[in-house]
C-alpha positions, 0 to 999 in steps of 0.5 A: 499499499502507498505510504500516503494513502495509509497514512491517511487512512489511519488519519480517517480512523482517528478522526472518526470518518472510518470505521476500524473494520472499513479501513480493514476492508480498504487496506485489504483491497489495496493491498490485493491489488484491485477492488471487486466493483458491482459484479461488472469490474475488477478496479485496478487500484495499483496501476498509478503505483505501476505505470505512473496514472491511474486506470483508465475508463473506457467508457463506450458499452458501459451505463452511466451505473457502471462508470459512475461505480468504476470512478467512485472506487478510484475516488475511494482510494485517493486517485483520480479518473480519466474516462473516454468514450462517454456517452452524452447521456451518460454524461449528466449522471456522471457530473452530477455525481463527481461535480469536480470533474470535467466533461468535454463533450467534443472529446468526449471524456470525462476527467476527474483530478486526483493527486497525480495533477498537482503540482507544476506541468511537466513536459509540453506537447503539441497536438496538431490537426490537418482538418476541423473534422479530426477535432474529437480524436485531437481533443481525445489526446489533448485531454490525456496529455493534460491529465498526464500534467503536460502543458499542452499546445492545439494546432488546428486545421493545418493540413497539407492542402494548404501547407502555408498554414503550417509553415507559418506556424513552424515555430510551435512544432519546435518548442515541445517533448513530443507532437500528437499529429491528427489526420484523416483523408490520406494522412500525408500530414505526420511526414510532413510535420516529421520533416520539420522537427527532431522531435518524436511524433505519433502519428493518429489516423482518423476515420474521416474521408471518402470512401477510398479513405476505408474508414481510416485504413488509408490514413493508417497504411500512409502513416506507417509507411511514412518515409520521417524516420521520428513517426510512429503510428496508433490505431485509427481514432485512438486519440486516447492513446496518441497523448498518453504516450507523447505525455508519457515522453514529455515527462520523461523529457521535462524531469530530466530538464528539472534535474539538469536545472532547466525549466520543466515545462521545456521553455527557456526563461 
């Protein structure tokens, strides 16, 4: 059990907010590493200790009641939570249960910050979209990277059909630790961005496009065949995965700068 959580448990018992029996049950759950929830989930309580971030809930296919119960279990154990692909009809119910959380209707995410979000931003990510239609996936990436406590810059609608739009903002591609580039249609933008910067580029293909786009398959294959050696690719419409990996890279880079005595957010004074 994380020492801070154990101390909080002792304090709750001492203050009469938790009974010894409840504390013993919470301790047992923490020791086994997961909590059975409602007969429909086993919530991973050790994900943050292992991976640096709490378990992320995939909301698609879950009822509002199930999501509320899962988030509640994480909150009960002192953790924040990010829920992706939240049905708009479920969002009101979840927001009512956790009013301190934030629902993003474009990204379809719900984020309730936890202790891991405290402190200054560490690392810097830029999210770039080819078109406005790619925004839902890009917003999911942005919310995810911000939940990892990174500073995030958004650069929207700068696809290759009007390359001057991207080139006029080239400075925003260079002062970051990682880039997430979101594109549908033929998926060419990540290769262009990769040729303009030295940092890792996480390419996210979207299902946006006409028939021969094949619901994002054309963009996925185009990105996998990129000639830019700093481009790696995640799955179709996987904004969460792109934002998570970019945030992980940026956090490590920002931490390394901080240990070396430089500004952790990547900006010079």
